[in-house]
N, C-alpha and C positions, 0 to 999 in steps of 0.2 A: 851565708848571706849572699844574694845575688850581687855580682860585681861587674863593673865595666869590663868587657872583654870583647874584642872585635871579631870581624868576619873570618880571620884565619888563625892558624896555630902560631904561637910565639909572637904575635904582633903586639901584645901588651904583656908586661912581665907576668909570669904565671902566678896566680893566687894560691896561697897555701890553704886550700879548703880541706876540711875533714868532715866525715859524716857524723862526728861526735861534736855536738853543740857545746860551747862553753857553758858552765853552770850559771844560771841566772843572767844569761847574756842580755844585752840591751835589746829592746824591742823597737827601737826607732828604725825607720827605713834607712838603708844605706844611701848616702848622698850620690847624686849622679856625678859622672866624671866631670872634672873641670873642662869646660867645653870649648874655649876659644881655639879654633884650629890654627896651627902655625903652618903656613904653606911653605915648605922647604923644598928647594929644587931636588929632583930625583937623581941621585948620584949613580951614574953607571947603568941604571935601568936594567938590572939583571933579570932575565925572565926566570921566575921561580915556579916550582911545582905547586899547583894551586888547587884548593877545594872551593875557595870562596870567591866566585866571580863577583866583581863589583863591590869590594868591601872597603871603600875609601872614606866615606863621611865619618865624622867622629861619633863615638858612643854607639857602636853598631853591633850587628849580629844578634843572635838570640839572647846572649847574656847581657846585653846593655840594660841599664837600669832605667825605669821610667818609660814613658811612652815615646821614646825617641825614634827617629826614622832609621830604618835599616842602613847599614853602611859599615865602615870600619876604619881604624887607624892603620898605620903601617910602621913596622919596626925594621929599620935597616940592620942587616947583620953587622954586629960589631959597633953599632952606633946608637945614639939615643933614640927613644921611641918618638916618632913624629906625632904631633897632635895632642900629646900629653905632656905637662910639665914634668921635670925630673922629680923623683921622690924627695920629700923634705929631709929625710935622713935614711941611712941604710936600714932596710928592714921595715920601713913604714910605707904605706900607700901614698899615692900622689896627692893626697889632700890632708890638711891638718887633722890630728886626732883631738876630739874634745877632751878636756881633763875630767877627772872623776866627778868633780862637783857639778859638772854641767850635764852629765850623762842622764838622758831621760829613761830611767829604767827602775827595776825593783831594788834600788839601793845597792847596786853592784857596779863594779867598774866596767866601763865600755870596753868590749874586747877589741883588740887590734889584730887584724889579720896581716901577718908578715907577708911581704911581697918581695920576690926576688929582684935584685938590682937589674934594671934594664941595661941592654947593651952588652951583657956578657956573652961571649961566644957560646954557641950551642943552644941558646934559648930560642933562637929563631927557627929551630928544626920544625917540622910540621908543614902545614899547608897554607901559606899566605896567599893574598890576592894577587892575580896577575897584574903586573905593574903598568904596561904602556897605556892601554886604551882608556883607563879611568883616571889618569893623573890630571889634576885640575890646574896646576901651575900657579905661579905667584899671582896674587890679587884676586884669587877666587873668593866668593862670598863666604862669610863665617858660617860654619855649620850650625844647624839648629841646636839650641842648648846653650851656646855662647856664654855671655856674662850672666844671663838670666839663669842658666843652668848652675853656675857657680853659686849665685845668691841663694837659689832654692836649696842647693846642696848644704850650704851653711845653715840655712833655716832649719832643715830637718835634723841638723846636729845640735840644735838649741844654742848656737853660739851667739846669736843676736836675736832679738824679738823672740819668735817661737813661743811654745807653751812653757810656762813656768810651773814648778810644783805648787800644789794648793797651799796657800799660807797656813801657818800653824803646825805643819807637819815637818819635823826636822829632817835634814838629809841623813840617810842611813849611813852607818859605817860601811866602808867598802870591803873590808876583809870578810871572808866567809867563815863565820863562827859556827860551831854546831848549834842546832836550833835551841837547845835548852840553855846555852850560855849567852844567848842574844837577849838584850834588854831594850827598853826604850820603845819608840813608836813602831807602829805596824807599817806595812807597805805604803809607799807614798803614791798619791794620785797624780799622774802626769796626764793632763788633758792633751789631746792632739786634734788637729783639724783633719777630718777624714777626706776632705776635698783637696786640700793642699799637700797632705802627706799621705799618699796612697799606701794601702796595705801591701806588704811584700810577702810572698808565699813562704819565704824562709822563716818568718815569724811563727809559723805553725809548728816548727821543730823545737821551739824554745821550751824549756821546762815551765811549769805553772808558776805563778807568783809564790815565793817561798812562804812556808808556814813559820811565823816568828813567834816563838813561845817565850815566856819569861824565863830568867835564869833558873837553873836547878829544878826544872819542872819534873824531870824524870829521876828515878832513884839511882840510876847509874849514868855515867857520862858517855854511854855508848853512842856512836854516830848512827846506829840503826834503831835507836829507841822509838822513833816515830815512823809510821808506815810510809814506805816509798810510793810515789805516785803510780808506779808500775802496777801495783796491786789495788790500791784504793785512791780515787781522786775525788775531792769535793768540789762542787761548783763554786763554793765560797771558802777561801782560806782565812777568812776572819768572819766569825758568825755573829749576826745581830743578836743582842741580848733579849729582844722582845719580838713577839709576833707582828706588832704594828710596824716596827722598823723594817722587818723583812718584807712586809706587804708594801710598804712605802717604796722600797728599792725596786720592786717589780722583778727582781732576780729570783731564780729558783734556788732552793737549797736541797741538793740531792747528792748522793754518792754514786760514783761509777766504780763497780766492783769487778775485778778480774783476778780471781784467786790464784790462777796459775800463769806463769810467765813462759811456759814452753810445753810441748806435748810429752816430754819425758823429764823425770826428776833430775837426771844427770845434767840436763842443760840448764836447769834453774833450781839448784839445791836451796832448801831453807833449813834452818836448824831444827833438829828433831829431839824432843824431850822423851827419852826412852824409859825412864824409871817409873812411869805410870803414877807419879805423884802429881795430881792435878788439883790445884787450890782454886776454889771458886767461891764467890760471894754467896752467903746463905740466902740473901733476900732476892737479889736481881739475877743471880746465876752468872755474872760476868766472870771471866777468867783473870787470874792475877797477871799483871802486865807492868811495863816500866813506869806507869804513871800512878801506881798506888802509893800509899804512905805507910811506913812501918811505925808502930807505936810500942810502948811497954817493952823496951829493950829488944825489940825485934820479935817478940812473941806473938804480936797481933798485927794485922794490917787493915787499913781503912780503904774501903772500895772507892775508886775514883768515879764510879757511876752513881751510886745511891748513898754513899757516905757511911754505910753500915760497917762496924768494926768486926773483923773475923779472926779466928785463931789461925796461926801459921801451922800447917801440918808438921808433926814431929819428924817425919821422914824428909822434910824439905831441905834440911842441912846434913843429910846422911846418905852415903852411897851404899845401898844394900848389897850390891854385887861385890864391892871391894871391902865391905864392912869397915868403913872409916868415915869420919865427918868430912864434909866438903865446904868450900867457900860459897855461901849463897849468892854473893855478888857476881859469881861466874855463871850462874844459871841462865840458860838461854832465854827463859820467859821474862827475865828482868833486864835483859840486854837487847832483845830483838822484838820489834813490833810485829814481825811475822814469824810465827813458830808453828810447829806441828807437834801435837801430843799423841803418843801411843795410848789408846784408850783402854782402861781396864774393863773387866767383865760387865760392870753395871751400865756401860754404854751400849750394850747389845740386847736387842729383843730376842735374837736367835743367833746361832753361830754365823760368822761372816759368810756371805754367799760367794760361791765361785763365779768366775767370769763365764758368761754364757753368750754365745753368738748363734742366733738362728737366722740362716740366710733364706730369703724368699726370692727364688730366681723366676723372673718372667721367662717362659720358654715358648711364648707365642711366636707366630711367623715374624712379627716386627723385630722381636729381640734376637731371634736366630739369624735373620737375614742381615741385620746391621753388625753382627759380630759381638753383641753385648754379652750373650751367654758364654761364648768361648773366651772373651777377654776377662770377664769377671771370674770365671772358674780358674783360669790360668793365673790370675793375680793372687787369688786366695792360696792356690797351690804354692806359688813362689814366696808367699808371705807367711807360711805356717811357722817358720822360725821366729818371725817378728811379733806374732800374737803373744801378749804377756801370758806367761805360764810358769812363773817362778815357783808357785806352790803345787804345780802339776795337777791342778783341779780344773783347769779350763775345759769347757765342754762346747762342742759344736753340733749344730743340727742343720738339715737341708730339706727344703720343700720346693718342688718345681710347680709353677702355676701357669695354666692356660685356661681353658674352660673347665678343666678338672683340677683336682689337687693330686700331686704325686709326692708321696712320702718316701724317704729313703732310710732304710735300716742298715747302718754300717756295723759289721761285726768287729769284735776285738781281734787284734793281730794274731793272737795265739790260737784262735779257733780254727778247726780243720777246714771248714768251708769258708774261705775268706771273701766270698762274693757278696757285694751289696745288693739287697733286694729292694725292688720298687713296688710300692703299694698304691694303687690308684683309687681315689675316692671321688665319686661324681655327685654324691648327695651334698649340695652346697648349703642347704638350709641348716642342717645340724651335722656339720662335718665331725665324724668321730675319730678317735685316735686308734689306728689299727693295732699297733703293738707299742704300748706306752713306754716300755722299758728300754728299747734300743734306739730311740729316735734322737736323743741328746747324748752324744758319745764323748768320753774323755779323750782329748787330743793326744795325750801321752800314750794311752793304751791302744789307740786305734790309728796311730799315725800312718802306717803303711797302707792300710785299707782306705783311709781318707784320701791319701794321695792317688790311689788307684781309682777311686770313685770320681775325683775331680778331673782326672785325665780323661775318663770315659764319658763324663756328663754331656759335653757338647755333641758327641756322636749319637747319643740316645735320641736327641731331638732334631737331628740335622735336617730331616725331611718333614718336620712338623708344619702343617698348613693351617692349623687353627689360629683364628684371629681373636678369639675371645680371651678375656682376662677376668678371673674371679678373685682378684687381689683382696677384696673386702672379706670374703669368706676365708681366704688363706690367712689373713691377719687374725681372724677370730680363732682359727685352728691353732695358729702359732701361739696365741695368747694362752689357750687352754694347755698347750704343751709346756710352756716355760713358766707359767705363773706360780707353780709351787716353789720354784727356785728364784725367779726374777732374772732379768738379763736384757740383752739387746736383740731386737728384731731388725734385721738389715734388709730393706726392700730394694731390689734392683729391677726397675720396671721400664719398659719402652712402650707401654700402651695404656689407654684409659680403662679403669676397671668397668667392665661392660655387662657382667653377669653376676648373679648372687648378691650377697650383702654389700651395701655401700655402692650400689651400681650408680654410675655417673653418666650424664648425657653430654653430647657435644653442644655446648651452649655459647661458644665464642661467636659474637656477632659483630662484624666490622662496623656496622652502622652505629653501634653503641659506643664505640671507642671515641674518647674525647668529649663525650656528652655527660650530662648529669646522671644518666642511667648506667654509666660504666661501673659505678660502685657495686651494682648487683653481681658483676662478674668477679669481684674481689671477695665476695662473701662465700661461705661454704654452701654448696649446692645440696648437701645431704647431711642431716643432723648426726648420722652415724659416726662421722669422723671425729666430732668433738666429744660425744658421749663415750665412745669407745676409748678415746685417748685418756679420759679421766679414769675410766675403769682400769686401764693399763697402769696408770700412775699409782693406783691403790695397791696393785700387786707387784710393784717394783719392776715393771716392764717398760723399757724405753724403745722408741722407734726412730730409726734414721731412714730417710728416703733418698735414693739415688735415682733421678728421673731423666729419661733419655729420649723422649718421643720427638719425632720430627712433625707430628701432628699435635693438635690440642690435647693436653693431658690433665687439665684442671688442677694446676698447682695450688690454687687458692683453697680448694677443699683438702687435698692431700697433705698440705703443709701443716694442717691442724694437728696431725698425729705427732710430729716432732715438737710442735709448739708447747703442748701440755705435758710432754713426757721427758723434757730435757734433751731432746734430740736436735737434729738439724736437717734441712732440706738442701740437697745439692742438685743443681739443674744443669743439664748438658743439652741445650737445644740443637737439633739437627745432627746429633753425634753419629759417627760412623767409623767403625774400626778399620775400614779400608784406607782412611786417611791416617798416616803415621802419627801426625800431631795429636789427633783425637785419642788414638789408642794410648799413646805415651802419657798424655795428660791424665786420663782417667786411671791408668794402671798405677802411675806414681802417686796420685792422690789417695786412691783406694788402699794402696799398700801402707801409706803413712797413717791413714785412718785406722787400719787394723792394728798397727803397732802402738798407737797412742795409749798412754796409761790412764784410762778413765777411772773415776771414782764410782762406787756402786752404792745403792740404797742411801742416798745422801739427803741431808736437810740443811738449809742455810737460814741463819737468823742474825739480825743486827740488833745489838743492844746499845743504849746510849745514856749519857748523863741525864739525871732526873730533869724533866722539863722538855725533853726532846722525845718525839715519837715517830716511828717509821709509818708513813701513811699510805704510800703506793709503791707497788713493785712492778718492774718491767723486765721481760726476758722470757726465755723458753723454760718454763717449769709450771707446776701446779701450785697455786697459793692455797695451802691446806687449811690454815687458820689465819687470823688477822696478821700475824707476823712471821709465819713459818712457810718457807718455800720448799717444796718437795721435788727431788730429782731422782728418778729411778736409776739414772746414770748421770754422772757429773762430768761434762765435757771439759776439755782444756783449751778450747779455742773460742770461747764465747764470753761476753761480759754482761753484767746485770746492772740495772739502775734502780735505786731506792730513793724515793722522795722523803724528806724529813720535815716534820711539822714542829713548830715551836709552840708547845701548849702552855708553858709557864715561863715567867721571866727568868733569865739565866743570871745567877748572882756571882758565879765564879769566873776567874780570869781565863780559864780554859774549859772546853768541853771535850769529852772523849766519845768515840763511836767504835764499837767493836763488832767485827763480823766473824762469825764462827761457822765453819762447814764441817759437819760430822759425816763421815763417809767410810766405806770399806775400800781399801786399795785393791788393785788388780791381784796382788798376791796374798789376799786374805787377811789383812791387818786392819783393825778398826782404828781410825785416827780422827783427830780434830785439828783442822787448820784454823788458827786464830790470827786475825789481823786488827791491830789497834791503831786508831788515828786520833791524835790530839790536835785540836784547833783553838786558836785564841778567840776570845769574844770581844765585841766592840759595841759602843753606843753611837759610833759615828758612821754616817752613810758614806762618807768619803773613803773610810777604811774598807767598807764592804765592797765598794766598786773597785778600789785599788787592788783588792785581793781576789777578785773574781777570775775564774779559770775559763777562758773562752772555749777551749776544746771540750771540757767536761760539760759546759752549758750546752754546746752544740749536740753532744751525745744525748743529753737529757731530752732536748727538743726533737731529736731524731726519733727516739722511742715514742715520744708524745705524738709526733706527727703521724707515725705509722698507726698508732692506736686510733687517732682521729680519722685517718683515711679509711680504716676498716669499719669504723662505726658510723661515721657521717659522710664519707665520701672525700674524693681528692680535692675538690674545691675548698672544702672546709679545712683540710690539712694545710693547704697553701695559705689560706687566709689567716690561720693560726700563726704561721711563721712570719708572714708579713706584718700582722698586727703586733706580734711580740717585739720584733726588732724596732718598730716605730715607737712602741711604748717605752722601751728602754732608752732610746735616744731622747724622747720627750722628757722622761723622768730625769735624765742626766742634765738636760738643758735647764729644766725648772729648778732642780734641787741643788745642783753643784756648779752649773756654769752661770749662775746668777740671772737666768732667764734670757741672757743675750748671747748670740753666737756670731754677731756680725754677719758676714756673708757666708760663713763656713758651717761646718757640722761637727761640733765638739763631742769627743768620746774619750774614755781613758785609753792610754797606749796599750795596756794589757788586754783590751777588748777590741783592738783595731781590726782583727780578722773576722769578727762576728758578722758584719754585713755581707762579706764575701762567702762565708760558710753558709749563711742562711739562704743566699742566692743560689749557692751550689745545691742545697737541699731542695729548694723549690724547682730547680731545673734538672734534678736527678731523675733518672729513668723510672724510679719508683713513684715519683710524685708529679712529674712534669705534665703540663697540659699538652696533650698531643693526641691525634687520631691515628697515629702510626705504631703505637706500642702494643703488641699482643698482650692479653691479660696474663698469660703464663709468665712472660718475661717480667712484667710488672710485679706480680706476686712474689716471684723469686727475689727480685730486688728489695721488696719490702721486708722479706725475711732477713736479708743481710743487713738492712738498715737497723734492725732491732736485735742483732746478735753479735756483729763484728766487734772485736776488741778496739778500744779507743784509737790507737795509732793507725790501724788499718781503716777504721771508719772515717777518720779525717781525710785519708787519701782517697777513699771511695767517694766522698762528697766533693772534695776539691783535689783532683788528681795531681800527680807530680809530672812536670814536664822538664826535660833536660835538653839543652842544645849540645849536640855531639860533634858537629863538624868543626867547632871552634872551642872545644872544651879545654880547660886549663891543662898545662903539661903534666900535672900530678893526678888528673882524674883518670879513672880506669886502671890505676896501679895501686898496690897495697901502700898504706901509710906506714912509714918506717917505724913509728912508735907503737901503733895499735895493730898493725898488719891487716886492718880492714881495708877493703877496696874503697878508694875515695870517689864519691859521686860528684859530678859537676854541680855548680850551684843551681837550685831549681828556679824555674821561671814562672811568672804569673801566666794564667791560662787565657792568653789573648792571641789571636792571629797576628796582631801587630808585632809580636815577637818573632814572627817567621821572616826569614829572608828566602828568596826564591832558590838560592843555591844550597840551602841548609839541609841538615839531617837531624831530626828530633825524635826523642823517645817520650811518649805519653803513657802513663801507667796509673791505673786506678785500683790496683791490687787484684782485680779479677781479669783484666785484659790489658795487654800492652800493644801500643801502636808505634811502629817505626815509620815516621813521616819523611818521605824523600821529596825535596823540592823539585819543581819542574826544570830548574836550570842547574841541577846537580852536575858537577863536572865528572868526566869519565874516570879520572883517577880516583875520586871518592867511591864511585860505584865499583870499580875494580877492586879497591882495597877492602871494602866492607862486604860486597856481595859476590865478587868474582865475575862480574859482567861489566863491559865498558859502555854498552848502549842501554839507555834507560828503558827502551821498549822490550828488552830481553829480561827485564826484572820480573821475577815471579811475585805477583801481589796476592794478598790474602794470607791465610794461616801459613806460617812458615817457621823454619828453624834457621838461624844464621849459620852459614857455612864456616868451618874452621880453616882460615887461610893463614899462610905463613907470612904475616906481616904484623908489625907492632900495633897498627891502628885497628885492625880487625880484632885483635886480642883485647884491646882496651874497650872497644864497643861491646864485645861479648861480655866482658867483665862488668861493665856498667849495667847491661840488661840483667845479668845474673844478680848483681848486688841489689838492684832495685826490687828483686823478688825476695830478698833475704829477710824473712819475718823474725827469725831468731835473734838477730842483732838488735831488733827493736823491742825485745822483751815481750813477744806474744807468740802464742802457738797458733799454727795454721797449717792445713794440709794443701792449701790451694797453690797450684802452679798455673799462673796466668797464660793464656794463649798469646802468642806473638803474631800480630798481623802487620804485614808490610803494606804501606799505603803510598801510592804515587800521587803527587799533587794533581797530575794531569791524567790519572788512571781511572779505575772503576768508581763511578760517581757515588754509588750507595755506600761503599766502603769509606770513601772520603767523608761523606756526610756523617757516618757513624763516628768516625774519629773526631770530627768537628763538634759533635754534641758534647764532648768532654771539655771543650774550651769554654768554661763557665762564664768568662768575662765578655764573650762575644754575643751578639744578638743571633738567636736561632729559633726555628720553629715558631712557637708563639711566645717565646721568652725574651725578656729585655736584656740589653747589654749592661755591664757593670756601671758604665757612666749613666745610662738611663735610670737604672736602679737607684744609684746614689742621688741623682737629681730628684727622683720620685720621693725618696725618703726625706730629702731636704724640704721639699714642698710640704709634706705631711707634718714635719716637725716644726718648720718655721711658720 
């Protein structure tokens, strides 16, 4: 939670922040600091080492809560903190804690953040404000925030007035029981006034409203019996029993599915059922799971999806390897909602395919001169040990592409003539395969010759002057080569396909940008890319695009190849290996990409309780039949959204939704990953709203908006989002707030971030109304908006901003209990949070900006960047220097931790570029960083205040 913390180090007792949010923590905004300033004479006026010039008014610095003016308090060394009352009790912050009964949350106790006792020696280390010139002396006016700040602080804590729980819903027990042991009412509805209790970014880190199931719902008391939100999140954690109630709520019912939590199994292990005993329902084909019922002395089980009674397999209680009976209640599939089954023979149409990578290298002048060919060849060479090859069947192939096709036949290591031969084909209409047998070679048997070839590859084309690219023809040739096996085609291209199949024209027209005709630039220019992708999907061929052009490259057309084949498009505009930052970013990402344990020849299906139907699917795959999604390769760094329809009234207290992914692992094992989610049902609209998950809802509408932008245009996508948030506010007012809101704007506490997230989407580079965004950049952003896993997507839509010059004393160092680096509290994205002497990190998961204020003091610049004069600071893409001081180490640790995807339970290869931005430096760079400040007015977008005012007008 963001907390009051002033302009300099140690001026307010350091808050004990961790990056681990308390489970089901309160969603109310933290109260502003008690604001009446006490003007105490300055004893001694010792000149201190300072980062924060002018940090004297109360509630200041980037980390101050609410829209208060920049400034800061001062803590005397060894004395009490001026401007803040003493803490109520040791270990508690300087404002009273609400008791559990008053906490406005999902039925859990309000978390208290312990704060160190002020005045202790050693807390004032760091960089306080310079004392003399800013001291106001006795009788100075009370700082903004004063008594009014106190009152609003108590208001937001629900101590007096404020929003009360909706009548008729009892207060939840505060202790956290396992879901199946919890009884009684569902989540409570706590209305909040969006205008008086503004959203705080830290609320986006909270877990979704808990899933409260009746006692003994699962057959074992396992804490893992229900699916964790990391893998499957529902937009509604209480499901309406009828279609009409869902329609009345105006909320979507959808699942956000992310089957893998990391790029490698070791980083996110799930229980594996090895014995190949797979019990499934005879009628609906659901897998046995913790929510079935056993009958007839355990000989039969009733399916929790369709109610059919099935026989329990004889081998279910028998360990064939050890030849002894086993305790069925210990079986993984009855204790864990997420399990992986090793599949027996009948789950295979053919023997499991090997892992195959076919690399299509652009060797045109553009690719050679920017260093793309050399860097990609070198990275593959360095990553050969990382490519999954446990079963020693992995195969590699290489084709070079300019205006001709260059095939390479790599011989086996034990052959006498170990030279790789190059075969050039210039017939692009029907590219034949010159020697079919030696073009896809086993990595294990040809290792030395592959290394030899990759070392020499850049030299072969070092003087190539050809500007043509027949990438479309190369793709067809590659498809012909690997379709008997299936596998990945990896395209590394720095130019527009200009000859042969799938030829594309330069169609970017600056006059169209920002107009209604811009939509045409986001459409595919050549039907080849869509029809060819569908053809690839049928033959288990997946395509990934790595695009590097400094000119127009038609990302809109090329990204269709990954979209329908389960791949991804990575875009590196203006990339050049001559810049170390560019070379390191790509090499690091490409190496992680090659090491990732992808699934092969995969299909995904979602089954559900009778009465529910999967109606629409979003993500990168081909929808083969009404409910089957096909993935030639199954990536570990994407998520999928499935919309659920209620076809019949739901009569049971809970419904179940089960996602199954059948796939071949990299090491040749056929497996099924099964994820089962149980949700309570309700007839109450209040329950539906109180259990809605704002992050899952935003993910659903992100996919929906991308689909709308590609079919109907950007205006239509923005209108969809604005219309939807208005409709939700109107529905809440009419149905649950009694039709009256006074002067405010009522909405449930658990959905308080929705208006900010929807504004973030509307102002996002993928959807924003602007005449300045090149269509390639926009298309690449739309790809990310429809594939990023939920935690990264939330940050891509509403970036994280941290104030570094005044971060708490424990930020940037490992937490003693978890040993994770502690991040400073995040700030809302408004330039009001900036102070001119500040240092801020802004991070949207793809790019990081380090913002240096125009009045940053020389000591700060020296400690972080190793320069004392701001004009000597290198702006633009940069790497932070490693300097021998504590503060530099902490800043680097925060920058690094902010990039840590693994700790957030997601896989990602992306290493964001770090840009250093001086407030009084390069205008275009400053403008780019400012576009991430969602709550500011910019370009043609409104500020958060205007947006909320606009919504209020529409609703009231």
